[in-house]
C-alpha angles and dihedrals in degrees: 000000000000090000093054091044091055091045093051091048090055091049091047093050090052092050092047091052089054091049091051090050088058099037095156091056089047093052093044090052093049093045094048092055091047092050091049091053092044089054091055092048091048089056091053090048091052089053092051091049086071101037133034100216143008110221090330097315120119127215095258092047090054088044088055091053089047091051093053090049092050096048092044092049090050090065089057094042097049101042108019105031092112090074086081090067098050096109105039099031103037113017103035098048093039096248091130089064090066092050092053093061094051121094091244131091104266093221090054090050093050091049095045093049091081141037108187117217094200088069090066088061089050090051094048094049091045092054091046091052092049091046089052098044103041098063089052094055124084094239133134112226124201135151092280093052093047091049090050091050090053091048090049092050092049090047089050090052092049091052091052088051094047095050091047092049093047095055095037087058089068084077088082088070102025099037089226122029094173095119090054093044091049094048092049093044091054088062087070088075088074090059092062088077133053111286089217091074091064133077116274091250092057091047091052092047094051091046106042108016106036101006101210087136087077091058096069121341100057094042089051091045089061089066099031100050099186100113101050092250100114096104092041089051089064087073091067095097089046090050089051093052093046092049092050093048092049093045093049091047089052090048090054090049090051091048090055090050092049115121116199118242089224092229 
């Protein structure tokens, strides 16, 4: 573990140096993500200018859910965004072959090969959203509640990572699974809003099949106990661990099925 920590630190320092060399690109990337998220929030605000609640949920409660989703997604986007490129950047051109002969876990190498600056914008906007929503909610915050919020956000990020890894692994059989990964990832947009506003089938799908519900709604429901999901929300860290274990097991299976390009 220490070895991989040191290795990742060296990779991260190298990436940060590159980002600082191209500061304008870095700032543009961060700003573009923030503007994109602000546009989505503005749309929600316009809706709430005409109605007071959506199925019993107020604007700031939905904003709280949105903030957890954004901060959780930022963990994936900053540290694990390179999983998107597995098929077209590593498997198709034969770059993965070189990683397999190195004395480092190939998944670690793929992940450490990139630190994505856009994720910092996602993190900043997520924290701003949470900082805006929390004071407007009738919640009591202590050390235990803050610690639980951090655990929920980390769990959210791990679930994003696990789902992305699981579907990126199909690249071992399809050469490039990016269309599938992109289609599945877009489903996470549904999780930025209360699951209770959707049809039962959609709620079941986002809870038990592709568990994006655990990336925002259930973590938020632990604090906003208005849907009877508070006890169920405590399973969020467990869901994150299970998702990561299953995704890594599927990755290993894909690795065994990998056939070198010969290039």
